[in-house]
C-alpha positions in Angstrom: 18.7 -15.3 2.7 20.1 -17.8 0.2 20.4 -21.5 1.0 23.1 -23.2 -1.0 22.8 -20.6 -3.8 19.0 -20.9 -4.1 16.7 -17.9 -3.8 13.6 -18.6 -1.8 10.2 -17.3 -2.8 10.1 -15.1 0.3 13.3 -13.4 -0.9 11.6 -12.5 -4.1 8.6 -11.1 -2.2 10.8 -9.1 0.1 12.6 -7.6 -2.9 9.2 -6.8 -4.6 7.8 -5.1 -1.5 11.1 -3.3 -1.1 10.6 -1.8 -4.5 7.2 -0.5 -3.5 8.9 1.1 -0.4 11.5 2.8 -2.6 8.9 4.1 -5.0 6.6 5.4 -2.3 9.4 7.5 -0.8 10.6 8.7 -4.3 7.1 9.7 -5.3 6.3 11.6 -2.1 9.7 13.3 -1.8 9.4 17.0 -1.8 5.7 17.2 -2.3 3.7 19.7 -0.3 0.0 19.6 0.7 -1.1 21.3 -2.5 0.6 18.7 -4.7 -0.3 15.7 -2.5 -4.0 16.6 -2.5 -4.4 17.9 -6.1 -6.5 16.0 -8.6 -5.4 16.6 -12.2 -9.0 16.5 -13.3 -12.1 16.4 -11.0 -12.6 12.6 -11.0 -8.9 11.7 -10.9 -7.2 10.4 -7.7 -4.7 12.5 -5.9 -1.2 11.3 -4.9 -2.4 11.3 -1.3 -5.3 9.0 -2.1 -3.3 6.6 -4.2 -0.6 6.2 -1.6 -3.1 6.0 1.3 -5.1 3.4 -0.6 -2.1 1.2 -1.6 -1.0 1.3 2.0 -4.5 0.5 3.4 -4.8 -2.5 1.0 -1.4 -3.9 2.0 -2.2 -3.3 5.7 -5.6 -5.0 5.4 -4.7 -7.9 3.2 -1.4 -8.8 4.9 -2.8 -8.5 8.4 -5.8 -10.7 7.4 -3.7 -13.3 5.7 -1.4 -13.7 8.7 -4.0 -13.2 11.5 -2.4 -9.9 12.6 -3.9 -6.6 13.7 -4.0 -3.9 11.1 -1.4 -1.2 11.6 -4.1 1.5 10.8 -6.0 1.2 14.1 -3.5 -0.6 16.2 -0.7 2.0 15.9 -3.1 5.0 15.9 -2.7 5.9 12.2 -6.5 6.1 11.8 -6.6 8.9 14.4 -3.6 10.7 13.0 -5.1 10.9 9.5 -8.5 11.9 10.9 -10.4 11.0 7.7 -14.2 11.1 7.5 -14.4 7.5 6.4 -15.4 4.2 8.0 -12.8 2.7 10.3 -12.0 -0.3 8.0 -12.2 1.6 4.7 -9.4 0.8 2.3 -10.5 2.9 -0.6 -11.8 0.0 -2.6 -14.6 1.2 -4.8 -14.4 4.8 -3.7 -16.4 7.3 -5.7 -14.7 10.6 -6.7 -16.4 12.2 -3.7 -15.1 9.6 -1.2 -11.6 9.8 -2.7 -11.7 13.5 -2.2 -12.0 13.0 1.5 -8.5 11.6 1.7 -6.4 14.7 2.3 -3.1 15.1 4.1 -1.1 18.0 5.5 2.3 16.4 4.8 4.1 13.6 2.9 5.5 12.5 6.3 2.1 11.3 7.4 1.8 9.0 4.3 5.4 7.8 4.6 5.1 7.2 8.3 2.0 5.0 7.8 3.5 3.3 4.8 6.8 2.5 6.6 4.9 1.0 9.6 2.9 -1.2 7.3 6.0 -2.1 5.3 7.8 -3.2 8.5 4.9 -5.4 9.5 4.9 -6.9 6.0 8.7 -7.5 6.1 8.4 -9.1 9.5 6.1 -11.8 8.4 7.9 -12.3 5.0 11.2 -12.8 6.7 9.8 -15.7 8.8 7.7 -17.2 5.9 8.3 -20.9 5.2 7.9 -21.7 1.5 5.2 -24.3 2.3 3.0 -21.7 3.8 2.6 -20.0 0.4 0.3 -22.9 -0.6 -2.1 -22.3 2.3 -5.6 -21.2 1.3 -6.4 -17.8 2.8 -9.6 -16.9 1.0 -12.2 -19.5 -0.1 -14.6 -16.9 -1.5 -12.9 -17.3 -4.9 -12.8 -20.1 -7.4 -10.1 -21.3 -7.2 -9.5 -20.4 -3.6 -6.8 -17.9 -3.0 -3.5 -19.1 -1.5 -1.2 -17.0 0.6 1.3 -16.8 -2.3 -1.4 -15.5 -4.7 -2.6 -13.0 -2.2 0.9 -11.6 -1.6 1.6 -11.3 -5.3 -1.9 -9.7 -5.8 -1.1 -7.0 -3.2 2.3 -6.5 -4.7 0.8 -6.0 -8.1 -1.9 -3.7 -6.9 0.6 -1.6 -4.9 3.0 -1.3 -7.9 0.2 -0.2 -10.1 -1.0 2.5 -7.7 2.5 3.9 -6.9 3.0 4.1 -10.7 -0.2 6.1 -11.0 0.9 8.3 -8.1 4.3 8.9 -9.8 2.4 9.8 -13.0 0.2 12.3 -11.2 3.2 13.8 -9.6 4.8 14.2 -13.0 1.7 15.8 -14.4 1.5 18.3 -11.5 5.2 19.2 -11.7 5.1 19.7 -15.5 2.0 21.9 -15.2 3.7 24.0 -12.6 6.9 24.5 -14.7 
């Protein structure tokens, strides 16, 4: 991955997305349905919602930026989750009531979907030429959003949400002790 001792931007992105992967697995490890779906207070997000949301955002944004199909519908995850939400929903702007609709029976469902999205993300990052990071992928913003900015934005959002999920896990585990 290094060329003459130089680290490429894609290597940094791969490392960053790899850290999300590690944290998703660490946070979900050993959690049962009760802990996954619990909300510490009525309007708080559950671990299940936080991990589902961060995965949906990565799936949606990376697929859009690279012109790929989202893993959610393409690999049947939408059907496996069976959520009462619109097909393209990523959780953005969810009310407490909508967030409560994201419930899972096992951590394996969340890690399975996350792993599939992670593999798609790594696939495009491994082949990413540095010059492509400057390509504009969203002109709705001022300044327009480049691929590099979009990838860092998703990375930041995902790290924030997995940190929140780990915090909720800690709250639930300390309350049960």
